[in-house]
C-alpha positions in Angstrom: -127.8 92.9 -44.1 -126.5 95.5 -41.6 -128.5 96.2 -38.5 -128.9 99.6 -37.1 -129.5 100.8 -33.6 -131.0 104.0 -32.2 -128.4 104.0 -29.4 -125.0 105.6 -30.3 -122.4 106.1 -27.7 -121.0 109.6 -27.0 -117.4 110.4 -28.1 -116.2 110.5 -24.5 -117.7 107.1 -23.8 -116.1 105.6 -27.0 -112.7 107.0 -25.9 -113.3 105.5 -22.4 -114.1 102.2 -23.9 -111.1 102.3 -26.2 -108.8 103.1 -23.3 -110.3 100.4 -21.2 -109.9 97.9 -24.0 -106.2 98.8 -24.5 -105.5 98.6 -20.8 -107.4 95.3 -20.5 -105.5 93.6 -23.4 -102.2 95.0 -22.1 -102.7 92.8 -19.0 -101.7 89.9 -21.2 -98.3 91.3 -21.6 -97.5 93.6 -18.7 -96.1 90.8 -16.6 -93.4 89.7 -19.1 -90.9 92.5 -18.5 -91.6 92.3 -14.8 -90.9 88.6 -14.3 -87.4 89.2 -12.9 -88.8 91.6 -10.3 -91.7 89.3 -9.5 -89.3 86.4 -9.0 -87.1 88.5 -6.7 -90.1 89.8 -4.7 -91.7 86.3 -4.3 -88.3 84.6 -3.8 -88.8 82.1 -6.6 -86.7 81.0 -9.6 -87.2 82.4 -13.1 -88.3 79.0 -14.2 -91.1 79.1 -11.6 -92.2 82.7 -12.3 -92.5 81.9 -16.0 -95.8 80.2 -15.0 -97.4 83.6 -14.6 -96.9 84.4 -18.2 -98.0 80.9 -19.3 -101.1 81.2 -17.1 -102.1 84.5 -18.7 -101.8 83.1 -22.2 -103.7 79.9 -21.4 -106.3 81.9 -19.5 -106.8 84.1 -22.5 -107.2 81.2 -24.9 -109.6 79.5 -22.4 -111.7 82.7 -22.3 -112.0 82.9 -26.0 -113.0 79.3 -26.2 -115.3 79.0 -23.2 -116.8 82.5 -22.7 -116.7 83.9 -26.2 -119.8 82.0 -27.4 -121.8 83.4 -24.5 -122.0 86.7 -26.4 -124.3 85.1 -28.9 -126.5 83.4 -26.2 -126.8 85.9 -23.4 -127.7 89.6 -23.2 -124.4 91.3 -24.0 -124.9 94.4 -21.8 -125.3 92.2 -18.7 -122.5 89.9 -19.9 -120.1 92.8 -20.5 -120.7 94.3 -17.1 -120.4 90.9 -15.4 -117.1 90.0 -17.2 -115.7 93.5 -16.5 -116.5 93.2 -12.8 -114.9 89.7 -12.7 -111.8 91.1 -14.4 -111.5 93.9 -11.9 -111.8 91.4 -9.0 -109.1 89.2 -10.4 -106.8 92.1 -11.0 -107.2 93.2 -7.4 -106.5 89.6 -6.4 -103.3 89.5 -8.5 -102.1 92.8 -7.0 -102.6 91.4 -3.5 -101.0 88.0 -4.2 -98.3 87.1 -1.7 -97.3 83.8 -3.2 -96.5 82.6 -6.7 -99.5 80.2 -6.7 -101.9 83.1 -5.9 -100.4 85.2 -8.6 -100.6 82.4 -11.2 -104.2 81.7 -10.4 -105.2 85.3 -10.4 -103.4 86.0 -13.6 -104.8 82.9 -15.3 -108.4 83.5 -14.3 -108.1 87.2 -14.8 -107.4 87.2 -18.5 -110.2 84.8 -19.1 -112.4 87.9 -18.8 -110.4 90.0 -21.2 -112.6 89.0 -24.1 -115.1 91.6 -22.9 -114.0 93.9 -25.7 -114.9 91.2 -28.3 -118.5 91.5 -27.3 -118.9 95.0 -28.5 -120.2 95.4 -32.0 -119.2 98.3 -34.2 -121.9 99.8 -36.4 -121.4 101.0 -40.0 -120.4 104.5 -38.8 -117.6 103.1 -36.5 -119.5 103.6 -33.2 -119.6 100.9 -30.6 -123.2 99.7 -30.1 -124.2 98.2 -26.8 -127.9 97.6 -27.5 -127.4 94.4 -29.5 -130.3 92.9 -31.4 -130.2 89.9 -33.7 -131.0 90.6 -37.3 -133.8 88.7 -39.0 -132.0 88.7 -42.3 
């Protein structure tokens, strides 16, 4: 049984959400073509800098496993805002990283919060609905 909501997002907000989802997910892969530049900048080997890419993939899997189920237990609006703020904080930390260890940690923890976009529900008309309610049926 489909649930309905009285709250439908405006077209502009849906486009903003779509763009933010695309940018957020792209963070999983943006570092891969840049690994050579990152290695040169941080004065580390290619073998060592590959940890950044590995950390992003492991962090993403960890986020799906550990934080994904929270969408069914906690109020999604608050969870989405919290995860987005955490993602922004870790992206800022990654951009300010001066060592490989800092970059690996920021990248690994940052993508844990990428699952924010999985917490949105799409209604039968294709609109993202933020005011989630559990169905009785």
